[in-house]
C-alpha positions as CSV (number, residue, x, y, z in Angstrom):
1,M,-94.1,-102.0,-97.8
2,E,-93.6,-104.3,-101.2
3,Q,-91.7,-101.4,-102.8
4,K,-89.7,-101.1,-99.8
5,G,-88.9,-104.7,-100.2
6,F,-87.9,-104.4,-103.5
7,Q,-85.9,-101.7,-102.3
8,L,-84.0,-104.3,-100.4
9,D,-83.8,-106.9,-102.8
10,S,-82.1,-104.3,-105.3
11,E,-79.2,-103.5,-102.8
12,K,-78.6,-107.0,-102.2
13,F,-78.2,-107.3,-105.9
14,S,-76.0,-104.6,-106.7
15,C,-72.2,-104.6,-107.3
16,S,-70.3,-103.0,-104.5
17,I,-68.2,-101.5,-106.9
18,C,-70.7,-99.5,-109.6
19,L,-73.9,-99.7,-107.1
20,D,-75.6,-100.8,-110.1
21,L,-77.6,-104.3,-110.5
22,L,-75.1,-107.4,-111.3
23,K,-74.1,-107.5,-114.8
24,D,-73.0,-111.1,-115.8
25,P,-72.4,-111.6,-112.2
26,V,-69.0,-113.5,-111.0
27,T,-68.7,-115.1,-108.0
28,I,-65.1,-114.9,-106.2
29,P,-63.7,-117.5,-103.6
30,C,-64.6,-115.1,-100.4
31,G,-68.2,-115.6,-101.6
32,H,-69.1,-111.8,-102.9
33,S,-70.4,-111.2,-105.7
34,Y,-69.4,-108.6,-109.0
35,C,-70.0,-107.4,-112.3
36,M,-68.0,-109.4,-114.4
37,N,-66.4,-105.9,-115.8
38,C,-66.0,-104.7,-112.5
39,I,-64.0,-107.2,-110.4
40,K,-61.8,-107.9,-113.7
41,T,-60.7,-103.9,-113.7
42,H,-60.4,-104.3,-109.7
43,F,-58.1,-107.4,-110.4
44,D,-55.8,-105.8,-113.3
45,E,-55.5,-103.2,-111.2
46,E,-54.0,-105.4,-108.1
47,D,-51.8,-107.6,-110.9
48,R,-48.6,-105.2,-110.1
49,K,-48.7,-106.7,-106.6
50,G,-49.2,-110.2,-107.3
51,I,-51.6,-110.9,-104.9
52,H,-55.3,-109.6,-105.0
53,S,-58.1,-108.9,-102.4
54,C,-62.0,-108.5,-102.5
55,P,-63.0,-104.9,-102.3
56,Q,-65.4,-105.5,-99.4
57,C,-63.2,-107.9,-97.6
58,M,-59.8,-105.7,-98.2
59,C,-57.1,-107.4,-96.6
60,M,-59.1,-109.9,-94.5
61,E,-59.7,-112.4,-98.0
62,Q,-56.8,-112.0,-100.4
63,F,-56.0,-114.6,-103.4
64,T,-53.0,-116.1,-104.4
65,P,-53.1,-116.7,-107.8
66,R,-55.6,-114.4,-109.4
67,P,-59.3,-116.1,-109.1
68,V,-60.7,-117.4,-112.2
69,L,-64.1,-115.4,-113.1
70,V,-66.5,-117.3,-114.3
71,K,-70.3,-116.4,-114.9
72,S,-72.6,-117.3,-112.5
73,T,-75.2,-118.7,-114.3
74,M,-77.8,-119.4,-111.5
75,L,-77.6,-116.0,-110.5
76,A,-78.3,-114.8,-114.1
77,D,-80.8,-116.3,-114.1
78,L,-82.2,-115.6,-110.6
79,L,-81.7,-112.0,-111.8
80,E,-83.6,-112.1,-114.6
81,E,-86.4,-113.7,-113.3
82,L,-86.5,-110.7,-110.3
83,K,-86.1,-108.3,-113.0
84,K,-89.6,-109.7,-114.7
85,T,-91.2,-109.1,-111.6
86,G,-90.2,-105.5,-111.2
87,L,-87.1,-105.7,-109.3
88,Q,-84.9,-102.2,-110.2
89,A,-81.8,-100.5,-109.9
90,A,-81.2,-99.3,-106.7
91,P,-82.3,-95.2,-106.8
92,A,-79.0,-93.3,-108.5
93,D,-79.4,-90.6,-106.0
94,H,-75.6,-91.4,-105.4
95,C,-73.1,-88.7,-106.5
96,Y,-69.0,-90.4,-107.4
97,A,-66.7,-88.1,-106.5
98,E,-64.3,-86.6,-108.9
99,P,-60.5,-85.5,-108.9
100,E,-61.4,-82.0,-106.9
101,D,-63.9,-83.5,-104.6
102,V,-63.8,-84.8,-101.2
103,T,-64.6,-88.7,-100.8
104,C,-66.0,-91.0,-99.1
105,D,-63.5,-92.8,-96.3
106,V,-65.7,-95.7,-95.7
107,C,-66.7,-96.3,-99.6
108,T,-64.9,-99.1,-101.3
109,G,-64.3,-99.2,-105.5
110,R,-65.5,-96.0,-106.7
111,K,-65.9,-93.9,-103.9
112,L,-68.8,-91.4,-103.4
113,K,-68.7,-87.7,-102.8
114,A,-68.4,-86.8,-99.3
115,I,-71.0,-85.0,-98.0
116,K,-70.3,-84.2,-94.2
117,S,-67.0,-84.8,-92.9
118,C,-66.5,-85.5,-89.0
119,L,-63.7,-83.6,-87.0
120,S,-63.8,-86.2,-84.0
121,C,-63.7,-89.3,-86.2
122,P,-61.9,-87.7,-88.2
123,A,-63.1,-88.8,-91.6
124,S,-65.2,-88.1,-94.5
125,Y,-68.3,-89.5,-95.3
126,C,-71.2,-89.7,-98.3
127,E,-75.0,-90.0,-97.6
128,K,-75.1,-93.4,-97.1
129,H,-71.8,-93.9,-94.7
130,L,-73.0,-90.7,-92.3
131,Q,-76.2,-92.3,-91.4
132,P,-74.6,-93.7,-88.0
133,H,-73.3,-90.2,-87.0
134,Y,-77.3,-89.4,-87.3
135,D,-78.5,-92.8,-85.2
136,A,-75.9,-93.5,-82.9
137,A,-76.2,-91.6,-79.8
138,P,-71.9,-91.6,-79.2
139,L,-71.4,-90.5,-82.4
140,K,-74.1,-87.6,-82.3
141,K,-71.8,-85.7,-80.2
142,H,-69.6,-85.6,-82.9
143,K,-68.6,-82.1,-85.0
144,L,-69.8,-82.3,-88.9
145,V,-68.6,-79.8,-91.0
146,A,-68.9,-79.2,-94.5
147,P,-66.3,-81.7,-96.5
148,S,-62.8,-81.1,-95.9
149,M,-59.5,-82.7,-97.2
150,K,-57.6,-81.2,-94.7
151,L,-58.9,-83.5,-91.6
152,Q,-55.2,-84.7,-91.0
153,E,-54.4,-80.9,-89.7
154,N,-56.9,-81.6,-86.7
155,I,-54.6,-84.4,-85.8
156,C,-51.8,-83.6,-83.1
157,S,-48.6,-84.7,-85.1
158,R,-46.9,-86.0,-82.0
159,H,-49.5,-87.6,-80.2
160,D,-52.3,-88.5,-83.2
161,E,-54.6,-87.3,-81.3
162,V,-57.5,-84.5,-82.6
163,M,-56.5,-81.2,-81.4
164,K,-59.5,-79.7,-79.6
165,I,-57.7,-77.2,-77.5
166,F,-55.8,-73.9,-78.6
167,C,-52.9,-72.7,-76.6
168,R,-53.1,-69.0,-76.1
169,T,-49.5,-68.4,-75.1
170,D,-48.2,-70.4,-78.7
171,Q,-50.8,-69.0,-80.8
172,Q,-51.6,-72.7,-82.3
173,S,-54.2,-75.8,-81.9
174,V,-53.0,-78.7,-79.3
175,C,-54.0,-82.1,-78.3
176,Y,-54.7,-83.0,-74.7
177,L,-51.9,-84.5,-74.6
178,C,-49.7,-81.6,-75.5
179,L,-50.8,-80.0,-72.2
180,M,-48.6,-82.5,-70.2
181,D,-45.7,-81.2,-72.0
182,E,-44.4,-78.6,-74.3
183,H,-47.5,-76.5,-73.5
184,K,-47.5,-77.5,-69.8
185,G,-48.8,-74.1,-67.6
186,H,-49.3,-72.0,-70.9
187,E,-53.0,-70.2,-71.1
188,T,-55.3,-72.6,-73.2
189,V,-59.3,-72.4,-73.2
190,S,-61.2,-75.0,-75.8
191,A,-60.8,-74.4,-79.9
192,A,-64.6,-73.7,-79.6
193,A,-63.9,-71.1,-76.9
194,E,-61.4,-69.1,-79.4
195,R,-63.5,-69.8,-82.0
196,T,-66.2,-68.2,-80.5
197,E,-64.0,-64.9,-79.3
198,K,-62.2,-65.1,-82.9
199,Q,-65.3,-64.5,-84.5
200,K,-66.5,-62.1,-81.8
201,E,-63.5,-60.1,-83.3
202,L,-64.8,-60.9,-86.9
203,E,-68.1,-59.7,-86.1
204,V,-66.4,-56.3,-84.5
205,R,-64.6,-56.3,-87.7
206,R,-67.2,-56.4,-90.1
207,L,-69.4,-53.6,-88.3
208,N,-65.8,-51.4,-88.8
209,I,-65.7,-52.9,-92.1
210,Q,-69.5,-51.4,-92.5
211,E,-68.8,-48.1,-91.0
212,R,-65.9,-47.4,-93.4
213,E,-68.1,-48.6,-95.9
214,K,-70.5,-45.6,-95.3
215,D,-67.7,-43.5,-94.7
216,V,-66.8,-43.7,-98.3
217,K,-70.5,-43.1,-99.5
218,L,-70.0,-40.4,-97.3
219,L,-66.7,-39.5,-98.9
220,Q,-68.3,-39.8,-102.5
221,Q,-71.2,-37.9,-101.5
222,E,-68.9,-35.4,-100.3
223,V,-66.6,-35.5,-103.8
224,K,-70.1,-35.2,-106.0
225,A,-71.4,-32.0,-103.6
226,I,-67.3,-30.1,-103.7
227,N,-67.6,-30.9,-107.7
228,G,-70.7,-29.5,-107.6
229,S,-70.2,-26.6,-105.7
230,A,-66.7,-25.6,-107.6
231,D,-68.6,-26.3,-110.7
232,K,-71.2,-23.9,-109.9
233,A,-68.5,-21.1,-108.3
234,V,-66.8,-21.6,-111.6
235,E,-69.1,-20.9,-113.9
236,D,-71.6,-18.0,-111.6
237,S,-67.9,-16.5,-110.9
238,E,-67.2,-16.3,-114.9
239,K,-70.7,-15.1,-115.5
240,M,-70.1,-12.4,-113.4
241,F,-66.6,-11.5,-114.7
242,T,-68.2,-11.6,-117.8
243,E,-70.8,-8.9,-116.9
244,L,-67.9,-6.8,-115.2
245,I,-65.8,-7.2,-118.6
246,R,-68.9,-6.4,-120.6
247,L,-69.6,-3.2,-118.1
248,I,-65.9,-2.2,-118.8
249,Q,-65.9,-2.8,-122.4
250,K,-69.6,-1.0,-122.8
251,R,-68.2,2.1,-120.1
252,S,-65.0,1.8,-122.5
253,S,-66.8,2.2,-126.1
254,D,-69.2,5.2,-124.2
255,V,-66.0,7.3,-123.6
256,K,-64.8,6.6,-127.0
257,Q,-68.0,7.7,-128.6
258,Q,-68.5,10.6,-126.0
259,V,-64.8,11.5,-126.9
260,R,-65.3,11.6,-130.6
261,S,-67.9,13.1,-130.3
262,Q,-66.6,16.2,-128.3
263,Q,-63.9,16.2,-130.9
264,E,-65.8,16.5,-133.7
265,T,-67.9,19.2,-131.7
266,E,-64.5,20.8,-130.7
267,V,-62.9,20.7,-134.2
268,S,-65.8,21.9,-136.0
269,R,-66.4,25.1,-134.0
270,V,-62.4,25.7,-134.5
271,K,-62.4,25.6,-138.3
272,E,-65.6,27.9,-138.6
273,L,-63.6,30.2,-136.3
274,Q,-60.9,29.8,-139.0
275,E,-62.4,30.0,-141.5
276,K,-64.1,33.2,-140.4
277,L,-60.7,34.7,-139.5
278,E,-59.4,33.7,-143.3
279,Q,-62.5,35.6,-144.6
280,E,-61.6,38.6,-142.6
281,I,-57.9,38.2,-143.5
282,A,-58.3,37.9,-147.5
283,E,-60.8,41.3,-147.0
284,L,-58.1,43.2,-144.9
285,K,-55.6,41.9,-147.7
286,R,-58.0,43.0,-150.5
287,K,-58.1,46.1,-148.8
288,D,-54.6,46.8,-147.8
289,G,-53.9,46.7,-151.6
290,E,-56.1,48.9,-152.1
291,L,-54.9,51.6,-149.5
292,E,-51.5,50.8,-151.2
293,Q,-52.7,51.8,-154.6
294,L,-54.4,54.9,-153.2
295,S,-51.1,55.7,-150.9
296,H,-49.3,56.4,-154.7
297,T,-51.8,58.9,-155.5
298,E,-50.9,62.7,-156.0
299,D,-53.8,64.0,-155.7
300,H,-54.1,64.8,-151.8
301,N,-58.5,65.4,-152.0
302,Q,-58.8,62.0,-153.8
303,F,-56.9,60.6,-151.3
304,L,-59.0,62.0,-148.2
305,H,-62.2,61.6,-150.2
306,N,-61.1,57.6,-150.7
307,Y,-59.3,56.5,-147.7
308,P,-62.3,56.7,-144.9
309,S,-64.0,53.8,-146.9
310,L,-61.1,51.9,-147.4
311,S,-60.1,51.9,-144.3
312,A,-62.9,50.9,-142.4
313,L,-62.8,47.4,-141.2
314,S,-65.9,45.3,-140.2
315,E,-66.2,43.6,-137.6
316,S,-63.8,41.4,-137.1
317,T,-62.9,38.3,-133.9
318,H,-59.6,40.0,-132.9
319,S,-56.9,37.4,-131.9
320,S,-56.4,38.8,-128.6
321,S,-60.8,37.3,-128.5
322,I,-59.4,33.8,-128.9
323,N,-58.7,31.9,-125.8
324,I,-56.2,29.6,-126.4
325,R,-55.8,27.2,-123.6
326,P,-52.3,25.0,-123.0
327,L,-52.3,21.7,-125.3
328,S,-53.9,19.5,-122.8
329,Y,-57.5,19.0,-124.5
330,F,-58.7,15.5,-123.7
331,E,-55.5,14.4,-121.5
332,D,-58.0,15.1,-118.7
333,V,-60.1,12.0,-120.2
334,T,-57.1,9.9,-120.0
335,A,-56.0,11.3,-116.2
336,A,-59.8,10.4,-115.1
337,V,-60.2,6.6,-116.9
338,S,-56.5,6.1,-115.3
339,E,-57.1,7.1,-111.7
340,T,-60.6,4.5,-112.2
341,R,-57.9,1.9,-113.7
342,D,-56.4,2.3,-110.4
343,K,-59.4,2.4,-108.2
344,L,-60.7,-0.6,-109.6
345,Q,-56.9,-2.4,-109.3
346,D,-57.2,-1.5,-106.3
347,I,-60.6,-2.9,-105.5
348,L,-59.8,-6.0,-107.4
349,R,-56.6,-6.4,-105.2
350,E,-58.1,-6.3,-102.0
351,E,-61.4,-8.2,-103.1
352,W,-58.8,-10.9,-105.1
353,T,-57.6,-11.7,-101.7
354,N,-60.7,-12.1,-99.8
355,I,-61.6,-14.3,-102.5
356,S,-58.6,-15.9,-102.5
357,L,-58.8,-16.3,-98.8
358,T,-62.1,-17.5,-99.0
359,V,-61.5,-20.9,-101.5
360,T,-58.5,-21.7,-99.6
361,E,-60.8,-21.9,-96.5
362,V,-63.0,-24.4,-98.1
363,D,-62.1,-27.3,-95.8
364,V,-64.0,-30.4,-96.4
365,L,-65.0,-31.8,-93.0
366,L,-63.1,-35.6,-92.8
367,S,-62.3,-33.3,-89.8
368,A,-59.0,-34.3,-89.1
369,P,-58.7,-35.7,-85.6
370,E,-58.3,-33.2,-82.5
371,P,-54.5,-33.4,-82.0
372,K,-53.2,-35.3,-78.4
373,T,-50.0,-33.5,-78.1
374,R,-49.0,-30.0,-77.3
375,A,-46.9,-30.5,-80.6
376,G,-49.6,-31.9,-82.3
377,F,-51.8,-28.4,-81.6
378,L,-48.9,-26.5,-82.0
379,K,-49.1,-27.4,-85.4
380,Y,-52.5,-25.1,-85.6
381,S,-50.7,-22.2,-83.6
382,Y,-52.0,-18.8,-84.4
383,E,-50.3,-15.4,-83.0
384,I,-52.7,-13.3,-81.9
385,T,-52.8,-9.4,-80.8
386,L,-55.5,-7.4,-79.3
387,D,-57.3,-4.9,-80.5
388,P,-57.2,-1.2,-78.0
389,N,-60.0,-0.3,-79.9
390,T,-62.0,-2.8,-78.1
391,A,-59.5,-2.3,-74.4
392,N,-61.7,-1.4,-71.6
393,M,-60.2,1.8,-70.1
394,H,-58.3,0.2,-67.3
395,L,-56.6,-2.1,-69.1
396,V,-52.8,-1.3,-70.0
397,L,-51.5,-3.5,-73.8
398,S,-47.8,-4.1,-73.8
399,E,-45.8,-6.8,-75.2
400,G,-46.8,-5.7,-79.0
401,N,-50.2,-5.6,-77.4
402,R,-50.3,-9.3,-77.0
403,K,-50.1,-8.9,-73.2
404,A,-53.1,-6.7,-71.1
405,T,-52.7,-5.4,-67.1
406,L,-55.9,-4.2,-65.1
407,K,-54.7,-0.9,-63.5
408,R,-56.7,1.2,-61.2
409,Q,-56.1,4.2,-63.4
410,K,-58.1,5.1,-66.5
411,Q,-56.0,5.2,-69.6
412,S,-56.2,7.7,-72.3
413,Y,-57.9,5.9,-75.0
414,S,-59.9,7.6,-77.4
415,N,-63.8,7.1,-77.3
416,H,-64.1,4.5,-79.8
417,P,-67.8,2.4,-80.6
418,D,-66.1,-0.8,-80.5
419,R,-64.7,-0.1,-76.8
420,F,-66.1,-2.1,-73.3
421,T,-67.2,0.4,-71.3
422,F,-68.2,-1.6,-67.9
423,Y,-66.1,-5.2,-68.3
424,Y,-62.4,-5.4,-68.5
425,Q,-62.3,-6.7,-71.4
426,V,-60.6,-6.7,-74.8
427,L,-61.0,-8.3,-78.1
428,S,-58.4,-9.7,-80.4
429,R,-57.8,-8.0,-84.2
430,E,-57.9,-11.0,-85.9
431,S,-61.5,-12.9,-86.8
432,L,-60.5,-16.9,-86.5
433,T,-61.5,-19.4,-89.0
434,G,-60.5,-22.8,-89.8
435,R,-58.6,-24.5,-87.6
436,C,-56.3,-22.9,-84.8
437,Y,-54.7,-22.8,-81.3
438,W,-53.4,-20.1,-79.0
439,E,-52.7,-19.9,-75.6
440,V,-52.6,-17.8,-72.7
441,E,-50.1,-17.2,-70.0
442,W,-52.2,-15.5,-66.7
443,R,-50.9,-14.1,-63.1
444,G,-53.0,-12.8,-60.2
445,R,-56.3,-13.9,-58.9
446,G,-58.6,-14.4,-62.1
447,V,-58.6,-14.4,-65.8
448,C,-61.5,-15.4,-68.3
449,V,-60.8,-16.6,-71.6
450,P,-63.4,-16.4,-74.2
451,V,-63.9,-16.7,-78.1
452,A,-66.8,-14.1,-79.1
453,Y,-68.7,-12.6,-82.2
454,K,-67.8,-9.4,-83.2
455,D,-71.3,-7.6,-82.9
456,I,-71.0,-9.2,-78.7
457,G,-72.5,-5.7,-76.7
458,R,-70.4,-3.2,-75.4
459,A,-71.6,0.0,-73.9
460,W,-73.6,-1.2,-70.7
461,Y,-73.6,-3.1,-67.9
462,S,-75.6,-6.1,-69.5
463,D,-75.2,-10.0,-69.8
464,E,-75.0,-9.4,-73.6
465,C,-71.9,-7.4,-72.6
466,V,-70.3,-9.7,-70.9
467,Y,-67.8,-13.3,-71.9
468,G,-69.9,-16.1,-71.7
469,G,-73.0,-14.5,-70.7
470,N,-75.2,-14.7,-73.8
471,D,-75.4,-16.6,-77.1
472,K,-72.1,-14.4,-78.7
473,S,-69.4,-15.9,-76.4
474,W,-68.2,-18.8,-74.9
475,A,-65.6,-18.2,-72.1
476,L,-63.7,-20.5,-69.4
477,S,-62.8,-18.9,-66.1
478,C,-59.6,-19.6,-63.9
479,D,-58.4,-18.8,-60.8
480,T,-56.4,-20.1,-58.0
481,H,-58.7,-22.7,-57.0
482,S,-60.9,-23.7,-60.0
483,Y,-62.7,-23.5,-63.5
484,Y,-65.5,-22.3,-64.7
485,F,-67.1,-22.9,-68.5
486,H,-69.4,-20.2,-69.1
487,F,-72.0,-20.0,-72.0
488,K,-75.7,-18.0,-71.9
489,N,-75.0,-16.8,-68.7
490,L,-74.8,-20.8,-67.1
491,S,-71.8,-21.8,-65.7
492,T,-70.2,-25.5,-65.6
493,P,-67.6,-26.4,-63.4
494,A,-64.2,-27.8,-65.1
495,S,-61.7,-30.3,-63.7
496,G,-58.2,-30.3,-64.2
497,P,-54.7,-29.7,-62.9
498,R,-53.7,-25.6,-62.2
499,S,-52.0,-24.3,-64.0
500,S,-51.1,-20.7,-65.2
501,R,-51.4,-21.2,-68.9
502,V,-54.4,-21.9,-70.8
503,G,-54.2,-23.5,-74.2
504,V,-57.5,-23.3,-76.9
505,Y,-58.3,-25.2,-79.9
506,L,-60.8,-23.9,-82.6
507,D,-61.8,-25.9,-85.1
508,H,-64.4,-23.2,-86.8
509,R,-66.0,-25.3,-89.6
510,A,-66.3,-28.6,-87.6
511,G,-68.2,-26.4,-84.3
512,I,-65.1,-27.7,-81.8
513,L,-63.9,-25.3,-79.5
514,S,-61.6,-26.9,-76.7
515,F,-60.2,-25.9,-73.8
516,Y,-56.6,-27.1,-72.2
517,S,-54.7,-27.0,-69.0
518,V,-51.4,-26.8,-70.1
519,S,-48.5,-27.6,-68.2
520,E,-46.0,-30.9,-68.7
521,T,-48.9,-32.4,-70.2
522,M,-52.4,-31.4,-71.5
523,T,-55.5,-31.7,-69.7
524,L,-59.0,-30.9,-71.1
525,L,-61.0,-29.1,-69.2
526,H,-63.8,-28.7,-71.5
527,R,-65.1,-29.3,-75.1
528,V,-67.6,-27.6,-77.1
529,Q,-69.7,-29.0,-79.9
530,T,-71.7,-26.6,-81.9
531,T,-72.0,-24.5,-85.0
532,F,-70.5,-21.5,-85.1
533,T,-72.3,-18.8,-88.1
534,Q,-69.4,-16.4,-87.7
535,P,-65.9,-15.9,-87.6
536,L,-64.8,-15.6,-83.8
537,Y,-62.1,-13.7,-82.1
538,A,-60.2,-14.6,-79.5
539,G,-60.5,-12.0,-75.8
540,L,-59.3,-11.6,-72.2
541,C,-61.5,-10.5,-69.3
542,L,-59.1,-9.5,-66.6
543,L,-61.5,-10.2,-62.7
544,D,-58.9,-8.4,-60.3
545,Y,-56.2,-5.3,-60.6
546,K,-52.7,-6.2,-61.1
547,V,-54.2,-9.4,-62.9
548,T,-51.9,-9.8,-66.1
549,A,-53.0,-12.3,-69.4
550,E,-50.6,-12.8,-72.4
551,F,-51.3,-14.5,-75.8
552,I,-48.1,-16.6,-76.0
553,K,-46.0,-16.4,-79.1
554,P,-46.3,-20.3,-81.0
555,K,-42.6,-21.8,-80.6
């Protein structure tokens, strides 16, 4: 309790300018006391005006001329005595305002930093001068905010009133008097209510940002995955092509070695035969010389006696026994290698097309949103033709195998394992991957528009062979009254305007299959979200005789 009394006394003997205990106290004519230096500095600043005032009284007490400052000896002695009994300066927990700070609007002299601003007053307060807002009941309702230098922006420039209303019509803050004139009849709410709405919008925006940040992280992971997959594909393909190159080089070396070995064998055999013939020729020439010499003898008996031994020939390889083939020795090897080269080129050319298509079909699932207009769908148009080898015997194909008509008479199709033998169905030639769109125009009592895997059943009367009766096909049936979607032998009604044209949109990688009723507008009939494990094939199933259905060429 005693400490509190000292604290009270210290405030009474403090200078209201520097907020410390009085130093060299002087008392001016109005009765307030200040430090000599503090009040002198205050008066020096007012000299240019010619009128001097008390920092606490302000305009209520003005002095002309400038008061003479004389130290108050009695007050100074009293302060010295009080200091001896333990009087200390008030705790220096105040914080003086710097040029960049919001200052207290109530403080006089050197101002303290404001700790709150009041939107209702409007004014800013230090801790000491803010206290009434915590104690006085009327002031407790005021809106306190962080210190702000822009309080004047909350005051209406026309009516000098606090703007507590927001005009939604003009999108600006107004005071209650503004509602009487230029904002009369406008849509208005309290500024607090509008703030709440905006806060909700901010929350939605923040959530949107968070979702987008998640998407960015997913995309970053996708980039990492793409780069990793691409690097691995390049590394693996380089290894495999290197193995192929090594194999080709080895085969090249083997052919070279075999040719050289056979070359050496054949040359050696020919040279051996050549040497033998050359020896025979030499022997024949020697005996021919001796016979020539014997032919010149005149002694008939001697000639006849020696002739048999000279004319007898050793066993010889006669030239007629040497079978010289035409000049074609290793050309067959060249032809065989050439044939192998051509086959490899054909294989590489065909497989390169598949490899290239596989590379270009790599499609990061950012997934492009499904189009909203027919023009948007037509960007993915795909021209589809029907495979005659799959057509039921009662289906007639025309218009370049784009159109099917159901007839009572069987057609003269050849037997084929891909043909549907019981249901009036047919599949497309083209396999479908990626994003594609096509349209089917139909006439008659009813048609079924499906997509299916190639390994759907064909040859018997079973759910495994009918579109929509199994897990290998998805189908939309259309007649003059209704639409139904079929999968795994379950039928789901689909609603939409009757139309003779059905549009089908496929995003194979995203697992999206959508059926639309196409007229002046496009109406979604049914959408599938799944995972496709194989390429798909478009198809048709005609539900009655004289029904026709045609894949429309994209325009």
